[in-house]
C-alpha positions in Angstrom: 11.8 -16.1 -30.0 13.8 -13.2 -28.5 10.5 -11.8 -27.1 9.8 -15.0 -25.2 13.2 -15.1 -23.7 12.7 -11.6 -22.4 9.3 -12.4 -21.0 10.8 -15.5 -19.2 13.5 -13.3 -17.6 10.9 -10.7 -16.6 8.4 -13.0 -15.1 11.1 -15.0 -13.3 12.4 -11.6 -11.8 8.8 -10.7 -11.0 8.1 -13.9 -9.2 11.5 -13.7 -7.4 10.6 -10.2 -6.1 7.0 -11.5 -5.1 8.5 -14.4 -3.3 11.0 -12.1 -1.5 8.3 -9.7 -0.4 5.9 -12.5 0.7 8.8 -14.0 2.7 9.7 -10.7 4.3 6.2 -9.5 4.9 5.2 -11.8 7.9 8.0 -13.4 9.8 7.3 -15.6 12.8 10.5 -16.2 14.8 11.3 -19.9 15.6 13.6 -19.4 18.6 14.7 -23.0 18.7 16.6 -22.7 15.4 17.2 -19.0 14.9 15.0 -19.1 11.9 11.5 -17.9 10.9 8.2 -19.1 9.4 6.8 -17.0 6.5 4.2 -16.6 3.8 6.7 -17.1 0.8 5.9 -20.8 0.3 2.5 -19.8 -1.0 4.0 -17.8 -3.9 6.6 -20.4 -4.4 4.0 -23.1 -5.1 1.9 -20.7 -7.2 4.8 -20.1 -9.5 5.6 -23.8 -9.6 2.1 -24.5 -10.9 1.9 -21.6 -13.3 5.5 -21.2 -14.8 8.0 -23.2 -16.7 9.8 -25.3 -14.1 13.3 -23.7 -14.7 12.0 -20.3 -14.4 9.9 -21.2 -11.2 13.0 -22.9 -9.6 15.2 -19.9 -10.3 12.6 -17.5 -9.0 11.9 -19.6 -5.7 15.6 -20.1 -4.9 16.7 -16.5 -5.7 13.7 -14.7 -4.1 13.8 -16.8 -1.0 17.5 -16.4 -0.5 17.3 -12.7 -1.1 14.8 -12.5 1.8 17.2 -14.2 4.0 20.0 -11.8 3.0 17.9 -8.7 3.4 16.5 -9.7 6.8 19.8 -10.7 8.4 19.5 -14.6 8.2 22.7 -15.0 6.1 23.4 -18.4 7.7 20.2 -19.7 6.2 20.7 -18.2 2.6 22.7 -21.1 1.1 20.3 -23.6 2.6 17.3 -21.6 1.5 18.5 -21.2 -2.0 18.8 -25.1 -2.4 15.7 -26.0 -0.3 13.3 -23.7 -2.0 14.5 -24.5 -5.4 13.8 -28.2 -4.5 10.3 -27.4 -3.2 9.5 -25.7 -6.5 11.1 -28.4 -8.6 9.1 -31.2 -6.8 5.7 -29.4 -7.0 6.3 -28.4 -10.6 7.5 -31.7 -11.8 4.6 -33.6 -10.1 2.0 -31.1 -11.5 3.5 -30.9 -15.1 3.7 -34.8 -15.3 0.3 -35.6 -13.9 -1.9 -32.6 -13.7 -1.2 -30.2 -16.6 -4.0 -30.4 -19.1 -6.3 -32.3 -16.9 -9.8 -31.3 -15.6 -9.9 -28.7 -13.0 -10.8 -31.2 -10.3 -7.9 -33.6 -11.2 -5.4 -30.6 -11.6 -6.4 -29.4 -8.2 -5.9 -32.8 -6.6 -2.4 -33.2 -8.4 -1.5 -29.7 -7.3 -2.5 -30.5 -3.7 -0.4 -33.8 -3.7 2.5 -32.0 -5.3 2.4 -29.0 -2.9 2.3 -31.5 0.1 5.2 -33.5 -1.2 7.2 -30.3 -1.8 6.5 -29.1 1.7 7.5 -32.4 3.3 10.8 -31.8 1.5 11.0 -28.3 2.9 10.5 -29.5 6.5 13.1 -32.3 6.1 15.5 -30.0 4.2 15.6 -27.3 7.0 15.9 -30.0 9.6 18.9 -31.5 8.0 20.4 -28.0 7.2 19.8 -26.8 10.7 21.0 -30.0 12.5 24.0 -30.8 10.3 25.2 -27.7 8.4 24.4 -25.2 11.1 25.5 -27.6 13.9 22.2 -27.6 15.8 22.1 -31.3 16.3 18.9 -32.7 17.5 17.8 -29.2 18.8 16.9 -28.6 15.2 13.8 -30.6 15.9 12.4 -27.5 17.5 11.9 -26.0 14.2 9.9 -28.8 12.6 6.5 -27.5 14.0 7.2 -24.0 12.6 8.2 -25.3 9.3 5.1 -27.6 9.2 3.0 -24.6 9.9 4.7 -22.5 7.4 4.3 -25.3 4.8 0.6 -25.7 5.6 -0.1 -22.0 5.0 1.9 -22.0 1.9 -0.3 -25.0 0.6 -3.6 -23.1 1.6 -2.3 -19.8 -0.1 -1.4 -21.6 -3.3 -4.6 -23.8 -3.5 -6.6 -20.7 -3.2 -4.7 -18.6 -5.7 -3.8 -21.0 -8.3 -7.4 -21.9 -9.5 -8.3 -18.1 -9.5 -5.3 -17.1 -11.5 -5.7 -20.3 -13.9 -9.2 -18.9 -14.8 -7.6 -15.7 -16.3 -7.0 -16.3 -20.0 -4.5 -13.4 -20.0 -2.5 -14.9 -17.2 -2.4 -18.3 -18.6 -1.4 -17.1 -22.0 1.5 -15.2 -20.5 2.5 -18.2 -18.4 2.4 -20.6 -21.4 4.9 -18.4 -23.1 7.3 -19.3 -20.4 6.9 -22.9 -21.2 7.7 -22.5 -24.9 
């Protein structure tokens, strides 16, 4: 039992670091909101589909927030923590409820639906955060297109990498231990 707890902590930290790096690696500025689009959502969705939902939510929230802190976007950090955790929770819950244990084709379809639903939440979440919390008002609408693009790239990255990693027995055995 103690070994599985340690593995969960290690994998959660690993995915948080991967999400942070993927978020920081390529940043496309969105001048209308003062934010940026990035590649982190691909790794966020990947961990939502592979890991225990609690571990995935923790990794996504912390890794994304850490990227904001390290790149000077402190005003976005609290919103990012909540929004990216929500993205992960939505994708993980949809997949775990309707896709886990299904045929590869059905699992892929469920992952796609979960990823799209999660990214819609991300776009709406950032619009609300930028408009209301950061005080941008209707000007926050300028960030919608960038966030849609970020979400679309994240969905593509996850839909390419998840089936590849899911075919690895070693990866799936390790990820299954996070669900115990």
